[in-house]
Biopython code that builds the backbone (N, CA, C, O; Angstrom):
import numpy as np
from Bio.PDB.StructureBuilder import StructureBuilder

atoms = [
    (1, "MET", "N", (1.097, -36.842, -110.862)),
    (1, "MET", "CA", (1.152, -38.255, -111.213)),
    (1, "MET", "C", (2.089, -38.418, -112.413)),
    (1, "MET", "O", (2.137, -37.560, -113.294)),
    (2, "LEU", "N", (2.817, -39.506, -112.437)),
    (2, "LEU", "CA", (3.848, -39.720, -113.447)),
    (2, "LEU", "C", (3.311, -39.675, -114.870)),
    (2, "LEU", "O", (3.908, -39.045, -115.743)),
    (3, "LYS", "N", (2.187, -40.339, -115.104)),
    (3, "LYS", "CA", (1.689, -40.390, -116.489)),
    (3, "LYS", "C", (1.358, -38.992, -117.012)),
    (3, "LYS", "O", (1.534, -38.723, -118.200)),
    (4, "GLU", "N", (0.880, -38.102, -116.140)),
    (4, "GLU", "CA", (0.579, -36.737, -116.572)),
    (4, "GLU", "C", (1.862, -35.978, -116.916)),
    (4, "GLU", "O", (1.896, -35.201, -117.870)),
    (5, "GLU", "N", (2.913, -36.212, -116.131)),
    (5, "GLU", "CA", (4.203, -35.576, -116.436)),
    (5, "GLU", "C", (4.738, -36.065, -117.776)),
    (5, "GLU", "O", (5.197, -35.275, -118.601)),
    (6, "VAL", "N", (4.673, -37.370, -117.982)),
    (6, "VAL", "CA", (5.143, -37.953, -119.241)),
    (6, "VAL", "C", (4.314, -37.407, -120.400)),
    (6, "VAL", "O", (4.862, -37.050, -121.443)),
    (7, "TYR", "N", (3.003, -37.343, -120.220)),
    (7, "TYR", "CA", (2.122, -36.812, -121.267)),
    (7, "TYR", "C", (2.498, -35.364, -121.599)),
    (7, "TYR", "O", (2.477, -34.967, -122.764)),
    (8, "GLY", "N", (2.835, -34.598, -120.596)),
    (8, "GLY", "CA", (3.254, -33.219, -120.822)),
    (8, "GLY", "C", (4.490, -33.139, -121.705)),
    (8, "GLY", "O", (4.561, -32.285, -122.588)),
    (9, "TYR", "N", (5.459, -34.011, -121.481)),
    (9, "TYR", "CA", (6.655, -34.036, -122.321)),
    (9, "TYR", "C", (6.325, -34.546, -123.730)),
    (9, "TYR", "O", (6.899, -34.084, -124.716)),
    (10, "LEU", "N", (5.396, -35.501, -123.812)),
    (10, "LEU", "CA", (5.009, -36.021, -125.127)),
    (10, "LEU", "C", (4.360, -34.944, -125.992)),
    (10, "LEU", "O", (4.518, -34.949, -127.213)),
    (11, "LYS", "N", (3.639, -34.031, -125.369)),
    (11, "LYS", "CA", (2.979, -32.963, -126.131)),
    (11, "LYS", "C", (3.992, -32.053, -126.819)),
    (11, "LYS", "O", (3.671, -31.388, -127.804)),
    (12, "ASN", "N", (5.214, -32.029, -126.298)),
    (12, "ASN", "CA", (6.260, -31.209, -126.909)),
    (12, "ASN", "C", (7.171, -32.010, -127.834)),
    (12, "ASN", "O", (8.099, -31.454, -128.422)),
    (13, "ALA", "N", (6.917, -33.291, -127.965)),
    (13, "ALA", "CA", (7.732, -34.160, -128.821)),
    (13, "ALA", "C", (7.092, -34.257, -130.202)),
    (13, "ALA", "O", (5.934, -33.884, -130.395)),
    (14, "SER", "N", (7.857, -34.758, -131.146)),
    (14, "SER", "CA", (7.346, -34.997, -132.500)),
    (14, "SER", "C", (8.109, -36.176, -133.092)),
    (14, "SER", "O", (9.082, -36.651, -132.507)),
    (15, "LYS", "N", (7.670, -36.636, -134.231)),
    (15, "LYS", "CA", (8.350, -37.751, -134.888)),
    (15, "LYS", "C", (9.797, -37.372, -135.199)),
    (15, "LYS", "O", (10.695, -38.208, -135.097)),
    (16, "LYS", "N", (10.019, -36.127, -135.574)),
    (16, "LYS", "CA", (11.377, -35.673, -135.887)),
    (16, "LYS", "C", (12.206, -35.434, -134.628)),
    (16, "LYS", "O", (13.431, -35.553, -134.655)),
    (17, "LYS", "N", (11.541, -35.097, -133.532)),
    (17, "LYS", "CA", (12.222, -34.866, -132.246)),
    (17, "LYS", "C", (11.463, -35.610, -131.153)),
    (17, "LYS", "O", (10.767, -34.999, -130.343)),
    (18, "PRO", "N", (11.603, -36.949, -131.137)),
    (18, "PRO", "CA", (10.850, -37.744, -130.154)),
    (18, "PRO", "C", (11.389, -37.563, -128.735)),
    (18, "PRO", "O", (12.519, -37.122, -128.529)),
    (19, "MET", "N", (10.548, -37.915, -127.770)),
    (19, "MET", "CA", (10.929, -37.867, -126.363)),
    (19, "MET", "C", (11.723, -39.123, -126.035)),
    (19, "MET", "O", (11.221, -40.235, -126.193)),
    (20, "ASN", "N", (12.937, -38.955, -125.588)),
    (20, "ASN", "CA", (13.785, -40.069, -125.193)),
    (20, "ASN", "C", (13.429, -40.478, -123.771)),
    (20, "ASN", "O", (13.384, -39.622, -122.888)),
    (21, "ARG", "N", (13.176, -41.756, -123.523)),
    (21, "ARG", "CA", (12.731, -42.191, -122.200)),
    (21, "ARG", "C", (13.821, -42.046, -121.141)),
    (21, "ARG", "O", (13.513, -41.823, -119.970)),
    (22, "TYR", "N", (15.084, -42.168, -121.531)),
    (22, "TYR", "CA", (16.176, -42.009, -120.568)),
    (22, "TYR", "C", (16.279, -40.548, -120.128)),
    (22, "TYR", "O", (16.454, -40.258, -118.944)),
    (23, "TRP", "N", (16.170, -39.645, -121.083)),
    (23, "TRP", "CA", (16.186, -38.219, -120.771)),
    (23, "TRP", "C", (15.006, -37.869, -119.877)),
    (23, "TRP", "O", (15.159, -37.170, -118.875)),
    (24, "CYS", "N", (13.825, -38.362, -120.247)),
    (24, "CYS", "CA", (12.610, -38.077, -119.493)),
    (24, "CYS", "C", (12.735, -38.601, -118.064)),
    (24, "CYS", "O", (12.352, -37.916, -117.116)),
    (25, "ALA", "N", (13.263, -39.800, -117.908)),
    (25, "ALA", "CA", (13.441, -40.388, -116.581)),
    (25, "ALA", "C", (14.389, -39.527, -115.750)),
    (25, "ALA", "O", (14.150, -39.299, -114.564)),
    (26, "HIS", "N", (15.449, -39.057, -116.366)),
    (26, "HIS", "CA", (16.417, -38.220, -115.667)),
    (26, "HIS", "C", (15.776, -36.898, -115.223)),
    (26, "HIS", "O", (15.951, -36.470, -114.082)),
    (27, "VAL", "N", (15.040, -36.265, -116.126)),
    (27, "VAL", "CA", (14.410, -34.975, -115.823)),
    (27, "VAL", "C", (13.363, -35.116, -114.724)),
    (27, "VAL", "O", (13.286, -34.278, -113.825)),
    (28, "ILE", "N", (12.560, -36.172, -114.796)),
    (28, "ILE", "CA", (11.491, -36.381, -113.812)),
    (28, "ILE", "C", (12.055, -36.936, -112.503)),
    (28, "ILE", "O", (11.495, -36.707, -111.431)),
    (29, "GLY", "N", (13.165, -37.666, -112.600)),
    (29, "GLY", "CA", (13.755, -38.272, -111.409)),
    (29, "GLY", "C", (13.194, -39.635, -111.100)),
    (29, "GLY", "O", (12.908, -39.959, -109.947)),
    (30, "THR", "N", (13.035, -40.441, -112.147)),
    (30, "THR", "CA", (12.518, -41.794, -111.978)),
    (30, "THR", "C", (13.306, -42.727, -112.891)),
    (30, "THR", "O", (14.286, -42.306, -113.506)),
    (31, "SER", "N", (12.898, -43.965, -112.983)),
    (31, "SER", "CA", (13.593, -44.934, -113.834)),
    (31, "SER", "C", (13.009, -44.928, -115.242)),
    (31, "SER", "O", (11.872, -44.510, -115.460)),
    (32, "GLU", "N", (13.808, -45.399, -116.185)),
    (32, "GLU", "CA", (13.281, -45.496, -117.556)),
    (32, "GLU", "C", (12.178, -46.546, -117.617)),
    (32, "GLU", "O", (11.280, -46.454, -118.455)),
    (33, "ARG", "N", (12.237, -47.536, -116.743)),
    (33, "ARG", "CA", (11.176, -48.552, -116.673)),
    (33, "ARG", "C", (9.851, -47.899, -116.275)),
    (33, "ARG", "O", (8.799, -48.240, -116.817)),
    (34, "ALA", "N", (9.904, -46.964, -115.331)),
    (34, "ALA", "CA", (8.692, -46.253, -114.909)),
    (34, "ALA", "C", (8.130, -45.427, -116.069)),
    (34, "ALA", "O", (6.915, -45.298, -116.218)),
    (35, "ILE", "N", (9.020, -44.873, -116.883)),
    (35, "ILE", "CA", (8.571, -44.104, -118.054)),
    (35, "ILE", "C", (7.876, -45.047, -119.039)),
    (35, "ILE", "O", (6.811, -44.722, -119.564)),
    (36, "ARG", "N", (8.474, -46.209, -119.287)),
    (36, "ARG", "CA", (7.839, -47.181, -120.192)),
    (36, "ARG", "C", (6.488, -47.627, -119.658)),
    (36, "ARG", "O", (5.547, -47.806, -120.431)),
    (37, "ASN", "N", (6.379, -47.809, -118.353)),
    (37, "ASN", "CA", (5.088, -48.183, -117.756)),
    (37, "ASN", "C", (4.059, -47.077, -117.934)),
    (37, "ASN", "O", (2.893, -47.353, -118.219)),
    (38, "ALA", "N", (4.480, -45.829, -117.768)),
    (38, "ALA", "CA", (3.566, -44.703, -117.970)),
    (38, "ALA", "C", (3.096, -44.649, -119.427)),
    (38, "ALA", "O", (1.926, -44.373, -119.695)),
    (39, "ILE", "N", (4.005, -44.912, -120.359)),
    (39, "ILE", "CA", (3.643, -44.960, -121.788)),
    (39, "ILE", "C", (2.611, -46.056, -122.014)),
    (39, "ILE", "O", (1.630, -45.853, -122.730)),
    (40, "CYS", "N", (2.829, -47.212, -121.409)),
    (40, "CYS", "CA", (1.899, -48.340, -121.529)),
    (40, "CYS", "C", (0.521, -47.960, -121.004)),
    (40, "CYS", "O", (-0.490, -48.265, -121.637)),
    (41, "ILE", "N", (0.474, -47.299, -119.857)),
    (41, "ILE", "CA", (-0.805, -46.872, -119.291)),
    (41, "ILE", "C", (-1.502, -45.894, -120.226)),
    (41, "ILE", "O", (-2.699, -46.020, -120.482)),
    (42, "LEU", "N", (-0.758, -44.925, -120.733)),
    (42, "LEU", "CA", (-1.350, -43.949, -121.663)),
    (42, "LEU", "C", (-1.911, -44.658, -122.894)),
    (42, "LEU", "O", (-3.024, -44.364, -123.329)),
    (43, "ARG", "N", (-1.143, -45.591, -123.454)),
    (43, "ARG", "CA", (-1.616, -46.330, -124.639)),
    (43, "ARG", "C", (-2.871, -47.129, -124.307)),
    (43, "ARG", "O", (-3.812, -47.163, -125.100)),
    (44, "ASN", "N", (-2.891, -47.770, -123.146)),
    (44, "ASN", "CA", (-4.067, -48.554, -122.750)),
    (44, "ASN", "C", (-5.286, -47.676, -122.511)),
    (44, "ASN", "O", (-6.417, -48.159, -122.556)),
    (45, "GLU", "N", (-5.068, -46.408, -122.262)),
    (45, "GLU", "CA", (-6.173, -45.448, -122.123)),
    (45, "GLU", "C", (-6.582, -44.859, -123.475)),
    (45, "GLU", "O", (-7.491, -44.031, -123.549)),
    (46, "GLY", "N", (-5.908, -45.290, -124.538)),
    (46, "GLY", "CA", (-6.269, -44.840, -125.879)),
    (46, "GLY", "C", (-5.457, -43.682, -126.418)),
    (46, "GLY", "O", (-5.724, -43.204, -127.520)),
    (47, "VAL", "N", (-4.473, -43.222, -125.667)),
    (47, "VAL", "CA", (-3.624, -42.140, -126.156)),
    (47, "VAL", "C", (-2.708, -42.718, -127.232)),
    (47, "VAL", "O", (-2.051, -43.735, -127.009)),
    (48, "ARG", "N", (-2.664, -42.088, -128.369)),
    (48, "ARG", "CA", (-1.879, -42.607, -129.497)),
    (48, "ARG", "C", (-0.416, -42.190, -129.370)),
    (48, "ARG", "O", (0.058, -41.275, -130.044)),
    (49, "VAL", "N", (0.276, -42.895, -128.486)),
    (49, "VAL", "CA", (1.704, -42.673, -128.277)),
    (49, "VAL", "C", (2.449, -43.555, -129.266)),
    (49, "VAL", "O", (2.356, -44.781, -129.213)),
    (50, "CYS", "N", (3.182, -42.928, -130.161)),
    (50, "CYS", "CA", (3.914, -43.658, -131.196)),
    (50, "CYS", "C", (5.376, -43.834, -130.806)),
    (50, "CYS", "O", (5.912, -43.103, -129.973)),
    (51, "SER", "N", (5.993, -44.812, -131.424)),
    (51, "SER", "CA", (7.429, -45.049, -131.317)),
    (51, "SER", "C", (7.814, -45.821, -132.576)),
    (51, "SER", "O", (6.952, -46.170, -133.381)),
    (52, "ASP", "N", (9.101, -46.084, -132.744)),
    (52, "ASP", "CA", (9.506, -46.911, -133.874)),
    (52, "ASP", "C", (10.530, -47.933, -133.410)),
    (52, "ASP", "O", (11.005, -47.869, -132.276)),
    (53, "SER", "N", (10.864, -48.853, -134.261)),
    (53, "SER", "CA", (11.769, -49.940, -133.875)),
    (53, "SER", "C", (13.216, -49.475, -133.758)),
    (53, "SER", "O", (14.084, -50.249, -133.353)),
    (54, "HIS", "N", (13.482, -48.231, -134.106)),
    (54, "HIS", "CA", (14.843, -47.710, -134.006)),
    (54, "HIS", "C", (15.151, -47.208, -132.595)),
    (54, "HIS", "O", (16.286, -46.831, -132.303)),
    (55, "GLY", "N", (14.147, -47.203, -131.724)),
    (55, "GLY", "CA", (14.340, -46.815, -130.339)),
    (55, "GLY", "C", (14.688, -45.358, -130.133)),
    (55, "GLY", "O", (15.330, -45.009, -129.142)),
    (56, "ARG", "N", (14.274, -44.500, -131.050)),
    (56, "ARG", "CA", (14.610, -43.083, -130.937)),
    (56, "ARG", "C", (13.805, -42.383, -129.867)),
    (56, "ARG", "O", (14.268, -41.391, -129.304)),
    (57, "GLY", "N", (12.612, -42.868, -129.569)),
    (57, "GLY", "CA", (11.800, -42.243, -128.547)),
    (57, "GLY", "C", (10.322, -42.323, -128.848)),
    (57, "GLY", "O", (9.879, -43.142, -129.653)),
    (58, "TYR", "N", (9.560, -41.460, -128.188)),
    (58, "TYR", "CA", (8.105, -41.484, -128.260)),
    (58, "TYR", "C", (7.571, -40.116, -128.679)),
    (58, "TYR", "O", (8.202, -39.086, -128.441)),
    (59, "TRP", "N", (6.405, -40.129, -129.303)),
    (59, "TRP", "CA", (5.709, -38.905, -129.682)),
    (59, "TRP", "C", (4.236, -39.214, -129.824)),
    (59, "TRP", "O", (3.852, -40.375, -129.968)),
    (60, "LEU", "N", (3.418, -38.197, -129.786)),
    (60, "LEU", "CA", (1.987, -38.375, -130.014)),
    (60, "LEU", "C", (1.737, -38.358, -131.519)),
    (60, "LEU", "O", (2.320, -37.554, -132.247)),
    (61, "ALA", "N", (0.868, -39.252, -131.975)),
    (61, "ALA", "CA", (0.548, -39.307, -133.404)),
    (61, "ALA", "C", (0.101, -37.924, -133.869)),
    (61, "ALA", "O", (-0.763, -37.295, -133.258)),
    (62, "GLU", "N", (0.705, -37.468, -134.956)),
    (62, "GLU", "CA", (0.387, -36.138, -135.466)),
    (62, "GLU", "C", (-0.790, -36.159, -136.435)),
    (62, "GLU", "O", (-1.451, -35.144, -136.653)),
    (63, "ASP", "N", (-1.040, -37.334, -137.012)),
    (63, "ASP", "CA", (-2.178, -37.504, -137.914)),
    (63, "ASP", "C", (-2.459, -39.003, -138.059)),
    (63, "ASP", "O", (-1.755, -39.828, -137.477)),
    (64, "GLU", "N", (-3.459, -39.342, -138.813)),
    (64, "GLU", "CA", (-3.859, -40.748, -138.965)),
    (64, "GLU", "C", (-2.768, -41.578, -139.632)),
    (64, "GLU", "O", (-2.550, -42.727, -139.248)),
    (65, "ASP", "N", (-2.080, -41.017, -140.624)),
    (65, "ASP", "CA", (-0.992, -41.751, -141.286)),
    (65, "ASP", "C", (0.138, -42.073, -140.313)),
    (65, "ASP", "O", (0.702, -43.166, -140.344)),
    (66, "ASP", "N", (0.460, -41.118, -139.456)),
    (66, "ASP", "CA", (1.494, -41.318, -138.445)),
    (66, "ASP", "C", (1.100, -42.478, -137.531)),
    (66, "ASP", "O", (1.910, -43.363, -137.257)),
    (67, "TYR", "N", (-0.146, -42.467, -137.065)),
    (67, "TYR", "CA", (-0.626, -43.538, -136.193)),
    (67, "TYR", "C", (-0.640, -44.883, -136.925)),
    (67, "TYR", "O", (-0.225, -45.895, -136.360)),
    (68, "LEU", "N", (-1.104, -44.905, -138.152)),
    (68, "LEU", "CA", (-1.199, -46.168, -138.892)),
    (68, "LEU", "C", (0.179, -46.780, -139.156)),
    (68, "LEU", "O", (0.325, -48.002, -139.148)),
    (69, "ALA", "N", (1.178, -45.946, -139.388)),
    (69, "ALA", "CA", (2.547, -46.458, -139.569)),
    (69, "ALA", "C", (3.031, -47.096, -138.273)),
    (69, "ALA", "O", (3.606, -48.185, -138.290)),
    (70, "PHE", "N", (2.798, -46.417, -137.144)),
    (70, "PHE", "CA", (3.161, -46.985, -135.840)),
    (70, "PHE", "C", (2.406, -48.289, -135.608)),
    (70, "PHE", "O", (2.994, -49.293, -135.206)),
    (71, "ARG", "N", (1.108, -48.266, -135.865)),
    (71, "ARG", "CA", (0.245, -49.429, -135.619)),
    (71, "ARG", "C", (0.735, -50.651, -136.379)),
    (71, "ARG", "O", (0.780, -51.752, -135.831)),
    (72, "SER", "N", (1.100, -50.461, -137.632)),
    (72, "SER", "CA", (1.584, -51.563, -138.451)),
    (72, "SER", "C", (2.851, -52.176, -137.858)),
    (72, "SER", "O", (2.977, -53.398, -137.778)),
    (73, "GLU", "N", (3.776, -51.331, -137.448)),
    (73, "GLU", "CA", (5.025, -51.818, -136.863)),
    (73, "GLU", "C", (4.777, -52.496, -135.516)),
    (73, "GLU", "O", (5.392, -53.517, -135.208)),
    (74, "TYR", "N", (3.893, -51.938, -134.733)),
    (74, "TYR", "CA", (3.571, -52.477, -133.411)),
    (74, "TYR", "C", (2.942, -53.867, -133.533)),
    (74, "TYR", "O", (3.297, -54.781, -132.790)),
    (75, "ILE", "N", (2.018, -54.018, -134.463)),
    (75, "ILE", "CA", (1.388, -55.322, -134.697)),
    (75, "ILE", "C", (2.416, -56.328, -135.193)),
    (75, "ILE", "O", (2.377, -57.497, -134.810)),
    (76, "SER", "N", (3.331, -55.883, -136.036)),
    (76, "SER", "CA", (4.376, -56.766, -136.541)),
    (76, "SER", "C", (5.224, -57.310, -135.391)),
    (76, "SER", "O", (5.565, -58.492, -135.370)),
    (77, "ARG", "N", (5.565, -56.436, -134.428)),
    (77, "ARG", "CA", (6.329, -56.887, -133.257)),
    (77, "ARG", "C", (5.537, -57.907, -132.453)),
    (77, "ARG", "O", (6.087, -58.914, -132.007)),
    (78, "ALA", "N", (4.258, -57.649, -132.271)),
    (78, "ALA", "CA", (3.407, -58.579, -131.510)),
    (78, "ALA", "C", (3.315, -59.925, -132.226)),
    (78, "ALA", "O", (3.321, -60.975, -131.583)),
    (79, "THR", "N", (3.233, -59.893, -133.533)),
    (79, "THR", "CA", (3.162, -61.126, -134.320)),
    (79, "THR", "C", (4.442, -61.938, -134.146)),
    (79, "THR", "O", (4.387, -63.157, -133.989)),
    (80, "GLU", "N", (5.587, -61.273, -134.174)),
    (80, "GLU", "CA", (6.863, -61.967, -133.984)),
    (80, "GLU", "C", (6.952, -62.573, -132.589)),
    (80, "GLU", "O", (7.430, -63.696, -132.433)),
    (81, "ILE", "N", (6.504, -61.856, -131.589)),
    (81, "ILE", "CA", (6.519, -62.371, -130.224)),
    (81, "ILE", "C", (5.631, -63.604, -130.118)),
    (81, "ILE", "O", (6.006, -64.591, -129.485)),
    (82, "THR", "N", (4.458, -63.548, -130.733)),
    (82, "THR", "CA", (3.532, -64.681, -130.709)),
    (82, "THR", "C", (4.149, -65.901, -131.388)),
    (82, "THR", "O", (4.014, -67.017, -130.886)),
    (83, "LYS", "N", (4.822, -65.706, -132.518)),
    (83, "LYS", "CA", (5.486, -66.823, -133.218)),
    (83, "LYS", "C", (6.563, -67.434, -132.337)),
    (83, "LYS", "O", (6.690, -68.656, -132.270)),
    (84, "THR", "N", (7.333, -66.600, -131.665)),
    (84, "THR", "CA", (8.410, -67.085, -130.801)),
    (84, "THR", "C", (7.854, -67.910, -129.653)),
    (84, "THR", "O", (8.364, -68.991, -129.358)),
    (85, "VAL", "N", (6.809, -67.405, -129.003)),
    (85, "VAL", "CA", (6.197, -68.131, -127.892)),
    (85, "VAL", "C", (5.650, -69.465, -128.373)),
    (85, "VAL", "O", (5.812, -70.480, -127.696)),
    (86, "LYS", "N", (5.008, -69.477, -129.528)),
    (86, "LYS", "CA", (4.460, -70.723, -130.071)),
    (86, "LYS", "C", (5.575, -71.741, -130.322)),
    (86, "LYS", "O", (5.437, -72.915, -129.978)),
    (87, "ALA", "N", (6.682, -71.285, -130.924)),
    (87, "ALA", "CA", (7.804, -72.192, -131.187)),
    (87, "ALA", "C", (8.398, -72.722, -129.886)),
    (87, "ALA", "O", (8.740, -73.900, -129.790)),
    (88, "MET", "N", (8.520, -71.855, -128.894)),
    (88, "MET", "CA", (9.054, -72.288, -127.607)),
    (88, "MET", "C", (8.107, -73.248, -126.910)),
    (88, "MET", "O", (8.554, -74.212, -126.288)),
    (89, "ASP", "N", (6.796, -73.001, -127.003)),
    (89, "ASP", "CA", (5.813, -73.916, -126.428)),
    (89, "ASP", "C", (5.923, -75.290, -127.064)),
    (89, "ASP", "O", (5.923, -76.309, -126.373)),
    (90, "GLU", "N", (6.018, -75.308, -128.384)),
    (90, "GLU", "CA", (6.066, -76.586, -129.105)),
    (90, "GLU", "C", (7.354, -77.349, -128.831)),
    (90, "GLU", "O", (7.347, -78.579, -128.797)),
    (91, "ALA", "N", (8.453, -76.638, -128.635)),
    (91, "ALA", "CA", (9.733, -77.296, -128.383)),
    (91, "ALA", "C", (9.931, -77.617, -126.906)),
    (91, "ALA", "O", (10.810, -78.403, -126.552)),
    (92, "GLY", "N", (9.131, -77.024, -126.062)),
    (92, "GLY", "CA", (9.324, -77.140, -124.619)),
    (92, "GLY", "C", (9.411, -78.544, -124.091)),
    (92, "GLY", "O", (10.361, -78.876, -123.382)),
    (93, "GLU", "N", (8.460, -79.370, -124.410)),
    (93, "GLU", "CA", (8.452, -80.741, -123.878)),
    (93, "GLU", "C", (9.648, -81.529, -124.376)),
    (93, "GLU", "O", (10.247, -82.288, -123.614)),
    (94, "GLN", "N", (10.004, -81.363, -125.639)),
    (94, "GLN", "CA", (11.166, -82.076, -126.178)),
    (94, "GLN", "C", (12.442, -81.611, -125.478)),
    (94, "GLN", "O", (13.304, -82.422, -125.141)),
    (95, "GLN", "N", (12.553, -80.309, -125.264)),
    (95, "GLN", "CA", (13.738, -79.757, -124.610)),
    (95, "GLN", "C", (13.837, -80.257, -123.176)),
    (95, "GLN", "O", (14.916, -80.648, -122.732)),
    (96, "ILE", "N", (12.742, -80.251, -122.456)),
    (96, "ILE", "CA", (12.749, -80.698, -121.064)),
    (96, "ILE", "C", (13.101, -82.184, -120.989)),
    (96, "ILE", "O", (13.878, -82.589, -120.123)),
    (97, "THR", "N", (12.541, -82.999, -121.882)),
    (97, "THR", "CA", (12.836, -84.434, -121.918)),
    (97, "THR", "C", (14.306, -84.664, -122.228)),
    (97, "THR", "O", (14.956, -85.498, -121.596)),
    (98, "LEU", "N", (14.838, -83.917, -123.212)),
    (98, "LEU", "CA", (16.243, -84.057, -123.594)),
    (98, "LEU", "C", (17.161, -83.647, -122.445)),
    (98, "LEU", "O", (18.123, -84.354, -122.141)),
    (99, "LEU", "N", (16.874, -82.512, -121.806)),
    (99, "LEU", "CA", (17.708, -82.056, -120.689)),
    (99, "LEU", "C", (17.654, -83.037, -119.533)),
    (99, "LEU", "O", (18.674, -83.304, -118.897)),
    (100, "GLY", "N", (16.486, -83.572, -119.255)),
    (100, "GLY", "CA", (16.362, -84.570, -118.189)),
    (100, "GLY", "C", (17.185, -85.805, -118.487)),
    (100, "GLY", "O", (17.834, -86.354, -117.596)),
    (101, "SER", "N", (17.163, -86.248, -119.746)),
    (101, "SER", "CA", (17.948, -87.421, -120.147)),
    (101, "SER", "C", (19.438, -87.163, -120.035)),
    (101, "SER", "O", (20.190, -88.030, -119.587)),
    (102, "LEU", "N", (19.873, -85.965, -120.442)),
    (102, "LEU", "CA", (21.293, -85.622, -120.355)),
    (102, "LEU", "C", (21.750, -85.541, -118.909)),
    (102, "LEU", "O", (22.834, -86.017, -118.572)),
    (103, "ARG", "N", (20.931, -84.940, -118.051)),
    (103, "ARG", "CA", (21.296, -84.863, -116.634)),
    (103, "ARG", "C", (21.406, -86.263, -116.020)),
    (103, "ARG", "O", (22.329, -86.547, -115.256)),
    (104, "ALA", "N", (20.460, -87.122, -116.363)),
    (104, "ALA", "CA", (20.484, -88.491, -115.834)),
    (104, "ALA", "C", (21.744, -89.216, -116.318)),
    (104, "ALA", "O", (22.366, -89.968, -115.567)),
    (105, "LEU", "N", (22.108, -88.981, -117.575)),
    (105, "LEU", "CA", (23.280, -89.636, -118.154)),
    (105, "LEU", "C", (24.572, -89.184, -117.448)),
    (105, "LEU", "O", (25.427, -90.006, -117.119)),
    (106, "PHE", "N", (24.699, -87.885, -117.223)),
    (106, "PHE", "CA", (25.932, -87.352, -116.633)),
    (106, "PHE", "C", (25.968, -87.430, -115.103)),
    (106, "PHE", "O", (27.042, -87.465, -114.502)),
    (107, "ASN", "N", (24.791, -87.457, -114.483)),
    (107, "ASN", "CA", (24.744, -87.508, -113.029)),
    (107, "ASN", "C", (24.513, -88.926, -112.503)),
    (107, "ASN", "O", (24.680, -89.199, -111.314)),
    (108, "GLY", "N", (24.142, -89.783, -113.377)),
    (108, "GLY", "CA", (23.694, -91.066, -112.909)),
    (108, "GLY", "C", (24.623, -92.169, -113.049)),
    (108, "GLY", "O", (24.305, -93.296, -112.669)),
]
sb = StructureBuilder()
sb.init_structure("model")
sb.init_model(0)
sb.init_chain("A")
sb.init_seg("    ")
for serial, (resi, resn, name, xyz) in enumerate(atoms, 1):
    if name == "N":
        sb.init_residue(resn, " ", resi, " ")
    sb.init_atom(name, np.array(xyz, "f"), 0.0, 1.0, " ", f" {name:<3s}", serial, name[0])
structure = sb.get_structure()
């Protein structure tokens, strides 16, 4: 199963030498998207798979500090995504009304 293969490569990775998802996909013979999905499944099962915003790759948390640093960055990304969605939700009706008015003006 893919997640077990990915987990096997993660066991040999470290923060200093993370597992690159493109390399892993090439070695396993799958897509990098499938590797990201396997990482997601492992994380949802509670496996502490770390990464950073520099996109260097993935590794298993080596200690609590390693995990907490990842956790802080991960939550920060989620917070930014939530802010973006909220702003888009709030602007949505105005944008749709404006676009509808512009289309009516130019097409009508």
